[in-house]
FIKOLZA-1660 file (N, C-alpha, C; in steps of 0.1 Angstrom, whole numbers, plus 5000, padded with zeros to 4 digits):
% residues 263
   i   px   py   pz ch aa at
   1 3487 7292 1549  A  X  N
   1 3486 7298 1562  A  X CA
   1 3500 7303 1566  A  X  C
   2 3502 7315 1570  A  X  N
   2 3514 7321 1575  A  X CA
   2 3513 7323 1590  A  X  C
   3 3524 7320 1597  A  X  N
   3 3524 7321 1612  A  X CA
   3 3537 7325 1617  A  X  C
   4 3537 7333 1628  A  X  N
   4 3549 7336 1635  A  X CA
   4 3549 7328 1648  A  X  C
   5 3559 7320 1651  A  X  N
   5 3560 7312 1663  A  X CA
   5 3572 7316 1672  A  X  C
   6 3569 7316 1685  A  X  N
   6 3579 7321 1694  A  X CA
   6 3581 7310 1705  A  X  C
   7 3593 7306 1708  A  X  N
   7 3597 7296 1718  A  X CA
   7 3607 7302 1727  A  X  C
   8 3603 7306 1740  A  X  N
   8 3613 7311 1749  A  X CA
   8 3612 7305 1763  A  X  C
   9 3607 7292 1763  A  X  N
   9 3605 7286 1776  A  X CA
   9 3617 7281 1783  A  X  C
  10 3629 7281 1776  A  X  N
  10 3641 7277 1782  A  X CA
  10 3651 7288 1778  A  X  C
  11 3664 7286 1781  A  X  N
  11 3674 7296 1778  A  X CA
  11 3677 7296 1763  A  X  C
  12 3671 7287 1756  A  X  N
  12 3673 7286 1741  A  X CA
  12 3661 7293 1734  A  X  C
  13 3664 7304 1728  A  X  N
  13 3654 7312 1721  A  X CA
  13 3652 7308 1707  A  X  C
  14 3640 7304 1703  A  X  N
  14 3638 7300 1689  A  X CA
  14 3626 7307 1684  A  X  C
  15 3627 7313 1672  A  X  N
  15 3617 7321 1665  A  X CA
  15 3616 7317 1651  A  X  C
  16 3604 7316 1645  A  X  N
  16 3603 7312 1631  A  X CA
  16 3590 7317 1625  A  X  C
  17 3591 7320 1612  A  X  N
  17 3580 7323 1604  A  X CA
  17 3578 7313 1593  A  X  C
  18 3566 7307 1593  A  X  N
  18 3563 7296 1584  A  X CA
  18 3551 7299 1575  A  X  C
  19 3551 7294 1563  A  X  N
  19 3539 7294 1554  A  X CA
  19 3536 7279 1552  A  X  C
  20 3526 7274 1559  A  X  N
  20 3523 7260 1559  A  X CA
  20 3536 7252 1563  A  X  C
  21 3541 7243 1555  A  X  N
  21 3553 7236 1559  A  X CA
  21 3566 7242 1555  A  X  C
  22 3565 7254 1549  A  X  N
  22 3577 7260 1544  A  X CA
  22 3582 7270 1554  A  X  C
  23 3595 7269 1558  A  X  N
  23 3601 7278 1568  A  X CA
  23 3606 7290 1560  A  X  C
  24 3600 7302 1562  A  X  N
  24 3604 7314 1555  A  X CA
  24 3616 7321 1562  A  X  C
  25 3616 7320 1575  A  X  N
  25 3627 7327 1582  A  X CA
  25 3628 7320 1596  A  X  C
  26 3640 7319 1601  A  X  N
  26 3642 7312 1614  A  X CA
  26 3654 7317 1621  A  X  C
  27 3653 7318 1635  A  X  N
  27 3665 7322 1643  A  X CA
  27 3665 7314 1655  A  X  C
  28 3676 7308 1659  A  X  N
  28 3678 7301 1671  A  X CA
  28 3691 7305 1678  A  X  C
  29 3691 7307 1691  A  X  N
  29 3703 7311 1698  A  X CA
  29 3701 7309 1713  A  X  C
  30 3713 7308 1719  A  X  N
  30 3713 7308 1734  A  X CA
  30 3710 7322 1739  A  X  C
  31 3700 7323 1748  A  X  N
  31 3696 7337 1752  A  X CA
  31 3693 7337 1767  A  X  C
  32 3700 7329 1775  A  X  N
  32 3697 7328 1789  A  X CA
  32 3696 7341 1796  A  X  C
  33 3685 7345 1801  A  X  N
  33 3683 7357 1809  A  X CA
  33 3682 7370 1802  A  X  C
  34 3683 7369 1788  A  X  N
  34 3682 7382 1781  A  X CA
  34 3672 7381 1769  A  X  C
  35 3662 7372 1771  A  X  N
  35 3652 7372 1760  A  X CA
  35 3645 7385 1759  A  X  C
  36 3643 7392 1770  A  X  N
  36 3636 7405 1769  A  X CA
  36 3643 7415 1760  A  X  C
  37 3656 7414 1759  A  X  N
  37 3663 7423 1750  A  X CA
  37 3665 7418 1736  A  X  C
  38 3664 7405 1734  A  X  N
  38 3667 7399 1721  A  X CA
  38 3654 7396 1713  A  X  C
  39 3643 7393 1719  A  X  N
  39 3632 7388 1712  A  X CA
  39 3626 7397 1701  A  X  C
  40 3623 7409 1705  A  X  N
  40 3617 7418 1695  A  X CA
  40 3626 7421 1683  A  X  C
  41 3639 7424 1686  A  X  N
  41 3648 7426 1674  A  X CA
  41 3649 7414 1665  A  X  C
  42 3649 7402 1671  A  X  N
  42 3649 7390 1663  A  X CA
  42 3637 7389 1655  A  X  C
  43 3625 7391 1660  A  X  N
  43 3613 7391 1652  A  X CA
  43 3613 7401 1641  A  X  C
  44 3618 7413 1644  A  X  N
  44 3619 7423 1633  A  X CA
  44 3628 7419 1622  A  X  C
  45 3639 7412 1626  A  X  N
  45 3649 7408 1616  A  X CA
  45 3643 7397 1607  A  X  C
  46 3635 7388 1613  A  X  N
  46 3629 7377 1605  A  X CA
  46 3618 7382 1595  A  X  C
  47 3611 7393 1599  A  X  N
  47 3602 7399 1590  A  X CA
  47 3609 7405 1578  A  X  C
  48 3621 7411 1581  A  X  N
  48 3629 7416 1570  A  X CA
  48 3634 7405 1561  A  X  C
  49 3638 7394 1566  A  X  N
  49 3643 7383 1558  A  X CA
  49 3632 7377 1550  A  X  C
  50 3621 7376 1556  A  X  N
  50 3610 7369 1549  A  X CA
  50 3602 7378 1539  A  X  C
  51 3604 7391 1540  A  X  N
  51 3597 7400 1532  A  X CA
  51 3583 7402 1536  A  X  C
  52 3579 7398 1548  A  X  N
  52 3565 7399 1552  A  X CA
  52 3564 7410 1562  A  X  C
  53 3551 7413 1565  A  X  N
  53 3547 7422 1576  A  X CA
  53 3538 7415 1585  A  X  C
  54 3536 7421 1597  A  X  N
  54 3527 7415 1606  A  X CA
  54 3513 7412 1600  A  X  C
  55 3508 7422 1592  A  X  N
  55 3495 7421 1586  A  X CA
  55 3494 7410 1576  A  X  C
  56 3505 7404 1572  A  X  N
  56 3504 7393 1562  A  X CA
  56 3502 7379 1569  A  X  C
  57 3503 7379 1582  A  X  N
  57 3502 7367 1589  A  X CA
  57 3487 7362 1591  A  X  C
  58 3486 7349 1593  A  X  N
  58 3473 7343 1596  A  X CA
  58 3471 7342 1611  A  X  C
  59 3482 7342 1619  A  X  N
  59 3481 7341 1633  A  X CA
  59 3495 7340 1640  A  X  C
  60 3495 7339 1653  A  X  N
  60 3507 7339 1661  A  X CA
  60 3506 7326 1670  A  X  C
  61 3518 7320 1673  A  X  N
  61 3518 7308 1681  A  X CA
  61 3529 7310 1691  A  X  C
  62 3526 7307 1704  A  X  N
  62 3536 7310 1715  A  X CA
  62 3537 7297 1724  A  X  C
  63 3549 7293 1727  A  X  N
  63 3551 7283 1736  A  X CA
  63 3548 7288 1750  A  X  C
  64 3541 7280 1758  A  X  N
  64 3536 7285 1771  A  X CA
  64 3542 7277 1783  A  X  C
  65 3552 7268 1781  A  X  N
  65 3558 7261 1792  A  X CA
  65 3553 7247 1793  A  X  C
  66 3557 7240 1803  A  X  N
  66 3565 7245 1814  A  X CA
  66 3579 7248 1810  A  X  C
  67 3586 7255 1819  A  X  N
  67 3600 7260 1817  A  X CA
  67 3603 7272 1826  A  X  C
  68 3612 7280 1821  A  X  N
  68 3616 7292 1828  A  X CA
  68 3605 7302 1829  A  X  C
  69 3602 7305 1841  A  X  N
  69 3591 7315 1843  A  X CA
  69 3594 7328 1836  A  X  C
  70 3606 7333 1837  A  X  N
  70 3609 7346 1831  A  X CA
  70 3608 7345 1816  A  X  C
  71 3614 7334 1810  A  X  N
  71 3614 7332 1795  A  X CA
  71 3600 7331 1790  A  X  C
  72 3592 7323 1797  A  X  N
  72 3578 7321 1792  A  X CA
  72 3570 7335 1792  A  X  C
  73 3572 7343 1803  A  X  N
  73 3565 7355 1804  A  X CA
  73 3569 7365 1793  A  X  C
  74 3582 7365 1790  A  X  N
  74 3587 7374 1779  A  X CA
  74 3581 7370 1766  A  X  C
  75 3581 7357 1762  A  X  N
  75 3575 7353 1750  A  X CA
  75 3560 7356 1749  A  X  C
  76 3553 7353 1760  A  X  N
  76 3538 7355 1760  A  X CA
  76 3535 7369 1760  A  X  C
  77 3542 7378 1768  A  X  N
  77 3539 7392 1768  A  X CA
  77 3541 7398 1754  A  X  C
  78 3552 7393 1747  A  X  N
  78 3555 7398 1733  A  X CA
  78 3543 7395 1724  A  X  C
  79 3539 7382 1724  A  X  N
  79 3528 7378 1715  A  X CA
  79 3515 7385 1718  A  X  C
  80 3513 7387 1731  A  X  N
  80 3500 7394 1735  A  X CA
  80 3501 7408 1730  A  X  C
  81 3513 7414 1730  A  X  N
  81 3514 7428 1725  A  X CA
  81 3512 7428 1710  A  X  C
  82 3517 7418 1703  A  X  N
  82 3515 7418 1688  A  X CA
  82 3500 7415 1685  A  X  C
  83 3494 7407 1693  A  X  N
  83 3480 7404 1691  A  X CA
  83 3471 7417 1693  A  X  C
  84 3475 7424 1704  A  X  N
  84 3468 7437 1707  A  X CA
  84 3469 7447 1696  A  X  C
  85 3481 7447 1689  A  X  N
  85 3483 7457 1679  A  X CA
  85 3477 7453 1665  A  X  C
  86 3474 7440 1663  A  X  N
  86 3470 7436 1650  A  X CA
  86 3457 7428 1650  A  X  C
  87 3452 7424 1662  A  X  N
  87 3440 7415 1663  A  X CA
  87 3442 7402 1657  A  X  C
  88 3454 7397 1655  A  X  N
  88 3457 7384 1649  A  X CA
  88 3453 7374 1660  A  X  C
  89 3448 7362 1656  A  X  N
  89 3445 7351 1666  A  X CA
  89 3458 7346 1671  A  X  C
  90 3458 7343 1684  A  X  N
  90 3470 7337 1691  A  X CA
  90 3467 7323 1696  A  X  C
  91 3476 7314 1693  A  X  N
  91 3475 7300 1697  A  X CA
  91 3486 7297 1708  A  X  C
  92 3482 7290 1718  A  X  N
  92 3491 7286 1729  A  X CA
  92 3495 7272 1727  A  X  C
  93 3508 7269 1728  A  X  N
  93 3513 7255 1725  A  X CA
  93 3522 7251 1737  A  X  C
  94 3518 7240 1744  A  X  N
  94 3527 7234 1755  A  X CA
  94 3541 7231 1749  A  X  C
  95 3551 7235 1757  A  X  N
  95 3565 7234 1753  A  X CA
  95 3569 7219 1750  A  X  C
  96 3565 7210 1760  A  X  N
  96 3569 7196 1759  A  X CA
  96 3562 7189 1747  A  X  C
  97 3550 7193 1744  A  X  N
  97 3543 7188 1732  A  X CA
  97 3550 7191 1720  A  X  C
  98 3554 7204 1719  A  X  N
  98 3562 7208 1707  A  X CA
  98 3575 7201 1706  A  X  C
  99 3582 7199 1717  A  X  N
  99 3595 7192 1717  A  X CA
  99 3593 7177 1712  A  X  C
 100 3582 7171 1715  A  X  N
 100 3580 7157 1710  A  X CA
 100 3580 7157 1695  A  X  C
 101 3576 7168 1689  A  X  N
 101 3576 7168 1674  A  X CA
 101 3590 7169 1668  A  X  C
 102 3600 7172 1677  A  X  N
 102 3614 7172 1672  A  X CA
 102 3617 7159 1665  A  X  C
 103 3611 7148 1669  A  X  N
 103 3613 7135 1664  A  X CA
 103 3604 7131 1653  A  X  C
 104 3609 7127 1642  A  X  N
 104 3600 7125 1630  A  X CA
 104 3590 7114 1631  A  X  C
 105 3595 7102 1632  A  X  N
 105 3586 7090 1633  A  X CA
 105 3591 7080 1643  A  X  C
 106 3590 7084 1656  A  X  N
 106 3595 7075 1666  A  X CA
 106 3586 7062 1667  A  X  C
 107 3593 7051 1670  A  X  N
 107 3585 7038 1671  A  X CA
 107 3582 7035 1685  A  X  C
 108 3587 7042 1695  A  X  N
 108 3585 7040 1709  A  X CA
 108 3580 7054 1715  A  X  C
 109 3575 7053 1727  A  X  N
 109 3571 7066 1734  A  X CA
 109 3583 7075 1735  A  X  C
 110 3580 7088 1735  A  X  N
 110 3591 7098 1737  A  X CA
 110 3588 7107 1749  A  X  C
 111 3599 7110 1756  A  X  N
 111 3598 7117 1769  A  X CA
 111 3608 7129 1769  A  X  C
 112 3603 7141 1764  A  X  N
 112 3611 7153 1765  A  X CA
 112 3613 7157 1780  A  X  C
 113 3625 7161 1784  A  X  N
 113 3628 7165 1798  A  X CA
 113 3634 7178 1799  A  X  C
 114 3629 7187 1807  A  X  N
 114 3635 7201 1809  A  X CA
 114 3639 7203 1823  A  X  C
 115 3649 7211 1825  A  X  N
 115 3653 7215 1839  A  X CA
 115 3643 7223 1846  A  X  C
 116 3640 7220 1858  A  X  N
 116 3631 7228 1866  A  X CA
 116 3639 7234 1878  A  X  C
 117 3633 7235 1890  A  X  N
 117 3640 7240 1901  A  X CA
 117 3652 7230 1904  A  X  C
 118 3660 7235 1913  A  X  N
 118 3672 7227 1917  A  X CA
 118 3668 7212 1921  A  X  C
 119 3675 7203 1914  A  X  N
 119 3672 7189 1917  A  X CA
 119 3659 7183 1911  A  X  C
 120 3652 7191 1903  A  X  N
 120 3640 7186 1897  A  X CA
 120 3639 7188 1882  A  X  C
 121 3630 7181 1876  A  X  N
 121 3628 7183 1861  A  X CA
 121 3613 7183 1858  A  X  C
 122 3611 7188 1846  A  X  N
 122 3597 7188 1840  A  X CA
 122 3598 7176 1829  A  X  C
 123 3587 7169 1828  A  X  N
 123 3586 7159 1817  A  X CA
 123 3572 7156 1813  A  X  C
 124 3570 7150 1802  A  X  N
 124 3557 7144 1798  A  X CA
 124 3561 7133 1788  A  X  C
 125 3552 7124 1786  A  X  N
 125 3554 7113 1777  A  X CA
 125 3544 7112 1766  A  X  C
 126 3548 7111 1753  A  X  N
 126 3539 7111 1742  A  X CA
 126 3542 7099 1733  A  X  C
 127 3531 7095 1726  A  X  N
 127 3533 7084 1716  A  X CA
 127 3526 7088 1703  A  X  C
 128 3534 7085 1692  A  X  N
 128 3528 7088 1679  A  X CA
 128 3520 7077 1674  A  X  C
 129 3508 7079 1670  A  X  N
 129 3499 7069 1666  A  X CA
 129 3500 7066 1651  A  X  C
 130 3494 7055 1646  A  X  N
 130 3495 7051 1632  A  X CA
 130 3490 7062 1623  A  X  C
 131 3480 7070 1627  A  X  N
 131 3474 7080 1618  A  X CA
 131 3481 7093 1619  A  X  C
 132 3493 7094 1625  A  X  N
 132 3501 7106 1626  A  X CA
 132 3497 7115 1638  A  X  C
 133 3488 7111 1646  A  X  N
 133 3485 7119 1658  A  X CA
 133 3494 7116 1669  A  X  C
 134 3495 7125 1679  A  X  N
 134 3503 7123 1691  A  X CA
 134 3494 7122 1703  A  X  C
 135 3495 7111 1710  A  X  N
 135 3488 7109 1722  A  X CA
 135 3497 7113 1734  A  X  C
 136 3491 7120 1744  A  X  N
 136 3498 7123 1756  A  X CA
 136 3496 7112 1766  A  X  C
 137 3506 7103 1768  A  X  N
 137 3505 7092 1777  A  X CA
 137 3506 7096 1792  A  X  C
 138 3515 7105 1795  A  X  N
 138 3517 7111 1808  A  X CA
 138 3517 7126 1806  A  X  C
 139 3508 7133 1813  A  X  N
 139 3507 7148 1811  A  X CA
 139 3519 7154 1818  A  X  C
 140 3520 7167 1816  A  X  N
 140 3532 7175 1821  A  X CA
 140 3533 7173 1836  A  X  C
 141 3545 7169 1840  A  X  N
 141 3548 7167 1854  A  X CA
 141 3560 7175 1859  A  X  C
 142 3562 7176 1872  A  X  N
 142 3575 7182 1877  A  X CA
 142 3578 7174 1889  A  X  C
 143 3591 7170 1891  A  X  N
 143 3595 7163 1903  A  X CA
 143 3609 7158 1902  A  X  C
 144 3613 7149 1911  A  X  N
 144 3627 7145 1912  A  X CA
 144 3630 7135 1901  A  X  C
 145 3643 7132 1898  A  X  N
 145 3646 7122 1889  A  X CA
 145 3640 7109 1892  A  X  C
 146 3639 7105 1904  A  X  N
 146 3632 7093 1908  A  X CA
 146 3618 7092 1904  A  X  C
 147 3611 7104 1906  A  X  N
 147 3597 7104 1902  A  X CA
 147 3595 7102 1887  A  X  C
 148 3604 7108 1879  A  X  N
 148 3604 7106 1864  A  X CA
 148 3606 7092 1861  A  X  C
 149 3617 7086 1867  A  X  N
 149 3620 7072 1865  A  X CA
 149 3608 7063 1867  A  X  C
 150 3600 7065 1878  A  X  N
 150 3589 7057 1881  A  X CA
 150 3578 7058 1870  A  X  C
 151 3577 7069 1863  A  X  N
 151 3567 7071 1853  A  X CA
 151 3571 7064 1839  A  X  C
 152 3583 7059 1838  A  X  N
 152 3588 7052 1826  A  X CA
 152 3585 7037 1829  A  X  C
 153 3575 7032 1822  A  X  N
 153 3571 7018 1824  A  X CA
 153 3574 7009 1812  A  X  C
 154 3579 7015 1801  A  X  N
 154 3582 7007 1789  A  X CA
 154 3594 7014 1782  A  X  C
 155 3600 7007 1772  A  X  N
 155 3611 7013 1764  A  X CA
 155 3607 7027 1759  A  X  C
 156 3615 7037 1762  A  X  N
 156 3612 7051 1759  A  X CA
 156 3624 7059 1754  A  X  C
 157 3621 7068 1745  A  X  N
 157 3632 7077 1740  A  X CA
 157 3632 7090 1748  A  X  C
 158 3643 7093 1754  A  X  N
 158 3644 7105 1762  A  X CA
 158 3653 7115 1756  A  X  C
 159 3651 7128 1759  A  X  N
 159 3659 7139 1754  A  X CA
 159 3656 7152 1761  A  X  C
 160 3664 7162 1759  A  X  N
 160 3662 7175 1765  A  X CA
 160 3672 7179 1775  A  X  C
 161 3673 7192 1778  A  X  N
 161 3683 7197 1787  A  X CA
 161 3682 7191 1801  A  X  C
 162 3670 7187 1805  A  X  N
 162 3668 7180 1818  A  X CA
 162 3675 7167 1818  A  X  C
 163 3675 7160 1807  A  X  N
 163 3682 7147 1806  A  X CA
 163 3697 7149 1806  A  X  C
 164 3701 7160 1799  A  X  N
 164 3716 7163 1799  A  X CA
 164 3721 7166 1814  A  X  C
 165 3712 7173 1821  A  X  N
 165 3716 7177 1835  A  X CA
 165 3715 7166 1845  A  X  C
 166 3705 7157 1843  A  X  N
 166 3702 7147 1854  A  X CA
 166 3699 7133 1849  A  X  C
 167 3705 7130 1837  A  X  N
 167 3703 7117 1832  A  X CA
 167 3708 7106 1840  A  X  C
 168 3720 7108 1847  A  X  N
 168 3726 7098 1855  A  X CA
 168 3717 7095 1867  A  X  C
 169 3711 7105 1873  A  X  N
 169 3702 7104 1885  A  X CA
 169 3690 7096 1881  A  X  C
 170 3685 7099 1869  A  X  N
 170 3672 7092 1864  A  X CA
 170 3675 7077 1862  A  X  C
 171 3687 7074 1855  A  X  N
 171 3690 7060 1853  A  X CA
 171 3692 7053 1866  A  X  C
 172 3698 7060 1876  A  X  N
 172 3701 7053 1889  A  X CA
 172 3688 7047 1896  A  X  C
 173 3677 7053 1893  A  X  N
 173 3664 7049 1899  A  X CA
 173 3655 7042 1890  A  X  C
 174 3659 7040 1878  A  X  N
 174 3651 7034 1867  A  X CA
 174 3649 7019 1870  A  X  C
 175 3637 7013 1868  A  X  N
 175 3635 6999 1869  A  X CA
 175 3644 6991 1860  A  X  C
 176 3649 6980 1864  A  X  N
 176 3657 6972 1856  A  X CA
 176 3650 6966 1844  A  X  C
 177 3637 6966 1844  A  X  N
 177 3629 6961 1833  A  X CA
 177 3627 6971 1822  A  X  C
 178 3631 6984 1824  A  X  N
 178 3628 6995 1815  A  X CA
 178 3641 6999 1809  A  X  C
 179 3641 7001 1796  A  X  N
 179 3653 7006 1789  A  X CA
 179 3649 7020 1783  A  X  C
 180 3659 7028 1783  A  X  N
 180 3657 7042 1776  A  X CA
 180 3668 7043 1765  A  X  C
 181 3663 7050 1755  A  X  N
 181 3672 7054 1744  A  X CA
 181 3673 7069 1744  A  X  C
 182 3685 7074 1743  A  X  N
 182 3687 7089 1743  A  X CA
 182 3687 7094 1729  A  X  C
 183 3679 7104 1727  A  X  N
 183 3677 7110 1714  A  X CA
 183 3690 7117 1709  A  X  C
 184 3691 7120 1696  A  X  N
 184 3703 7127 1691  A  X CA
 184 3704 7141 1695  A  X  C
 185 3716 7147 1696  A  X  N
 185 3717 7160 1701  A  X CA
 185 3709 7171 1695  A  X  C
 186 3706 7170 1682  A  X  N
 186 3698 7180 1675  A  X CA
 186 3684 7181 1679  A  X  C
 187 3679 7172 1687  A  X  N
 187 3665 7172 1691  A  X CA
 187 3663 7177 1706  A  X  C
 188 3674 7181 1712  A  X  N
 188 3674 7184 1726  A  X CA
 188 3668 7198 1729  A  X  C
 189 3669 7207 1720  A  X  N
 189 3664 7221 1722  A  X CA
 189 3650 7222 1716  A  X  C
 190 3641 7230 1723  A  X  N
 190 3628 7233 1718  A  X CA
 190 3629 7241 1705  A  X  C
 191 3620 7239 1696  A  X  N
 191 3620 7246 1683  A  X CA
 191 3607 7253 1680  A  X  C
 192 3608 7265 1676  A  X  N
 192 3597 7273 1672  A  X CA
 192 3590 7267 1659  A  X  C
 193 3597 7260 1651  A  X  N
 193 3592 7254 1639  A  X CA
 193 3580 7244 1643  A  X  C
 194 3582 7237 1654  A  X  N
 194 3572 7227 1658  A  X CA
 194 3561 7234 1666  A  X  C
 195 3564 7245 1672  A  X  N
 195 3554 7253 1678  A  X CA
 195 3545 7259 1667  A  X  C
 196 3551 7262 1656  A  X  N
 196 3543 7267 1645  A  X CA
 196 3534 7256 1639  A  X  C
 197 3540 7244 1638  A  X  N
 197 3532 7233 1632  A  X CA
 197 3519 7230 1640  A  X  C
 198 3521 7229 1653  A  X  N
 198 3510 7227 1662  A  X CA
 198 3500 7239 1662  A  X  C
 199 3506 7251 1662  A  X  N
 199 3498 7263 1661  A  X CA
 199 3489 7263 1649  A  X  C
 200 3494 7259 1637  A  X  N
 200 3486 7259 1625  A  X CA
 200 3474 7249 1627  A  X  C
 201 3478 7237 1632  A  X  N
 201 3467 7227 1634  A  X CA
 201 3456 7233 1643  A  X  C
 202 3460 7240 1654  A  X  N
 202 3450 7246 1663  A  X CA
 202 3442 7257 1657  A  X  C
 203 3449 7265 1649  A  X  N
 203 3442 7276 1642  A  X CA
 203 3431 7271 1633  A  X  C
 204 3434 7260 1626  A  X  N
 204 3425 7255 1617  A  X CA
 204 3412 7249 1624  A  X  C
 205 3415 7245 1636  A  X  N
 205 3403 7240 1644  A  X CA
 205 3396 7251 1652  A  X  C
 206 3402 7263 1651  A  X  N
 206 3396 7274 1658  A  X CA
 206 3399 7274 1673  A  X  C
 207 3410 7267 1677  A  X  N
 207 3414 7266 1691  A  X CA
 207 3424 7278 1694  A  X  C
 208 3418 7290 1696  A  X  N
 208 3427 7301 1698  A  X CA
 208 3425 7306 1713  A  X  C
 209 3435 7314 1717  A  X  N
 209 3435 7319 1731  A  X CA
 209 3424 7330 1732  A  X  C
 210 3418 7330 1744  A  X  N
 210 3408 7340 1747  A  X CA
 210 3415 7352 1754  A  X  C
 211 3407 7360 1761  A  X  N
 211 3412 7372 1768  A  X CA
 211 3421 7368 1780  A  X  C
 212 3417 7357 1787  A  X  N
 212 3425 7353 1799  A  X CA
 212 3436 7343 1794  A  X  C
 213 3448 7347 1795  A  X  N
 213 3459 7339 1790  A  X CA
 213 3469 7337 1802  A  X  C
 214 3472 7325 1805  A  X  N
 214 3482 7322 1815  A  X CA
 214 3492 7311 1811  A  X  C
 215 3504 7312 1815  A  X  N
 215 3514 7302 1812  A  X CA
 215 3511 7288 1818  A  X  C
 216 3517 7278 1812  A  X  N
 216 3515 7265 1818  A  X CA
 216 3525 7262 1829  A  X  C
 217 3522 7266 1841  A  X  N
 217 3531 7264 1852  A  X CA
 217 3527 7251 1858  A  X  C
 218 3536 7242 1858  A  X  N
 218 3534 7229 1864  A  X CA
 218 3541 7228 1878  A  X  C
 219 3534 7228 1888  A  X  N
 219 3540 7229 1902  A  X CA
 219 3536 7216 1910  A  X  C
 220 3545 7212 1918  A  X  N
 220 3542 7201 1927  A  X CA
 220 3533 7206 1938  A  X  C
 221 3524 7197 1943  A  X  N
 221 3516 7201 1954  A  X CA
 221 3525 7203 1966  A  X  C
 222 3522 7214 1974  A  X  N
 222 3530 7216 1986  A  X CA
 222 3530 7205 1996  A  X  C
 223 3518 7197 1996  A  X  N
 223 3518 7186 2005  A  X CA
 223 3528 7175 2001  A  X  C
 224 3530 7174 1988  A  X  N
 224 3540 7164 1983  A  X CA
 224 3554 7168 1987  A  X  C
 225 3557 7181 1985  A  X  N
 225 3570 7186 1989  A  X CA
 225 3573 7184 2004  A  X  C
 226 3563 7187 2012  A  X  N
 226 3565 7186 2027  A  X CA
 226 3566 7171 2030  A  X  C
 227 3559 7163 2023  A  X  N
 227 3559 7148 2026  A  X CA
 227 3574 7143 2023  A  X  C
 228 3580 7147 2012  A  X  N
 228 3593 7143 2009  A  X CA
 228 3603 7149 2019  A  X  C
 229 3602 7161 2023  A  X  N
 229 3611 7167 2032  A  X CA
 229 3610 7160 2046  A  X  C
 230 3599 7155 2049  A  X  N
 230 3597 7148 2062  A  X CA
 230 3602 7134 2062  A  X  C
 231 3608 7129 2050  A  X  N
 231 3612 7116 2049  A  X CA
 231 3601 7106 2047  A  X  C
 232 3590 7110 2042  A  X  N
 232 3579 7101 2039  A  X CA
 232 3570 7099 2051  A  X  C
 233 3570 7108 2061  A  X  N
 233 3561 7106 2073  A  X CA
 233 3547 7113 2070  A  X  C
 234 3537 7107 2076  A  X  N
 234 3524 7113 2075  A  X CA
 234 3523 7125 2084  A  X  C
 235 3513 7134 2082  A  X  N
 235 3512 7146 2091  A  X CA
 235 3511 7142 2106  A  X  C
 236 3504 7131 2109  A  X  N
 236 3502 7127 2123  A  X CA
 236 3516 7122 2128  A  X  C
 237 3523 7115 2120  A  X  N
 237 3536 7110 2125  A  X CA
 237 3546 7121 2126  A  X  C
 238 3545 7132 2117  A  X  N
 238 3554 7143 2119  A  X CA
 238 3551 7151 2132  A  X  C
 239 3538 7152 2135  A  X  N
 239 3534 7159 2147  A  X CA
 239 3539 7151 2159  A  X  C
 240 3538 7138 2159  A  X  N
 240 3542 7130 2170  A  X CA
 240 3558 7131 2171  A  X  C
 241 3564 7131 2160  A  X  N
 241 3579 7133 2160  A  X CA
 241 3583 7146 2167  A  X  C
 242 3576 7157 2163  A  X  N
 242 3579 7170 2169  A  X CA
 242 3577 7170 2184  A  X  C
 243 3566 7164 2189  A  X  N
 243 3563 7163 2203  A  X CA
 243 3574 7155 2210  A  X  C
 244 3578 7143 2204  A  X  N
 244 3588 7135 2211  A  X CA
 244 3601 7143 2212  A  X  C
 245 3604 7150 2201  A  X  N
 245 3617 7158 2201  A  X CA
 245 3617 7168 2212  A  X  C
 246 3606 7176 2213  A  X  N
 246 3605 7186 2223  A  X CA
 246 3606 7180 2237  A  X  C
 247 3599 7169 2239  A  X  N
 247 3599 7162 2252  A  X CA
 247 3613 7158 2256  A  X  C
 248 3620 7152 2246  A  X  N
 248 3634 7148 2249  A  X CA
 248 3643 7160 2253  A  X  C
 249 3641 7171 2246  A  X  N
 249 3649 7183 2249  A  X CA
 249 3646 7188 2263  A  X  C
 250 3633 7188 2267  A  X  N
 250 3629 7192 2280  A  X CA
 250 3636 7184 2291  A  X  C
 251 3635 7171 2289  A  X  N
 251 3641 7161 2299  A  X CA
 251 3656 7164 2300  A  X  C
 252 3663 7166 2288  A  X  N
 252 3677 7168 2289  A  X CA
 252 3681 7181 2296  A  X  C
 253 3673 7192 2294  A  X  N
 253 3675 7204 2301  A  X CA
 253 3673 7203 2316  A  X  C
 254 3663 7195 2320  A  X  N
 254 3660 7193 2334  A  X CA
 254 3671 7185 2341  A  X  C
 255 3677 7176 2334  A  X  N
 255 3688 7168 2339  A  X CA
 255 3700 7177 2341  A  X  C
 256 3703 7186 2332  A  X  N
 256 3714 7195 2333  A  X CA
 256 3713 7204 2345  A  X  C
 257 3700 7209 2347  A  X  N
 257 3698 7218 2359  A  X CA
 257 3699 7211 2372  A  X  C
 258 3695 7198 2372  A  X  N
 258 3695 7191 2385  A  X CA
 258 3708 7185 2389  A  X  C
 259 3718 7186 2379  A  X  N
 259 3731 7180 2382  A  X CA
 259 3738 7187 2393  A  X  C
 260 3743 7181 2404  A  X  N
 260 3750 7188 2415  A  X CA
 260 3763 7194 2410  A  X  C
 261 3765 7206 2416  A  X  N
 261 3777 7213 2413  A  X CA
 261 3789 7207 2420  A  X  C
 262 3800 7207 2414  A  X  N
 262 3813 7202 2420  A  X CA
 262 3818 7213 2429  A  X  C
 263 3823 7208 2441  A  X  N
 263 3828 7218 2451  A  X CA
 263 3844 7219 2449  A  X  C
% end
């Protein structure tokens, strides 16, 4: 089985063409903000290197996030265009699931972490089973370093650009009973090779994308965001706080107006 895999969910662009477990061509580079200009020329170059054409492929695999909204849309739009031109089956692969495969045979749960909006990260937790499968212990999440730390309940291997950016904040709120091991530098970036591996597994099962294709956008509930901004107050308590504040302001204005003028 031959497959083209595209990974653009972060600023790191990874593209690969595989035949089963054999990597025929591969390209990885920093491409922050310019995936739209780099992706198609990269794909064309890999076809030249591999000696293949689009029609030689068995399918396409695309990473769908979570991650950079712009990067995900570029990769997905490109793969949809290739599917439209060739009728090749397209497989969608969650980015964090593919990142977990960066580690060969971990003996503890693994937690890939990616940068989200300012002050927040994306993460999920996976465990490799004895028969080689990967179980998703904690599904894709987005939140503060403290929220991630709370989801770590046992020794875990962590890695990814989110850990690079916010590892100290995560450690600061981690339970004393939980230890984390940081993965080696070479596993921190998403890889199209592992997108391809998962893609081939799903192609064999017939798990292909239909007409309606959407990225995996993991967003926090607005209620949760407002709850944090309020300092953890309930809606009733917030309303009471606003009423008390306005009442205090009215009393203060009244006192200023009733103060006698000096002669």
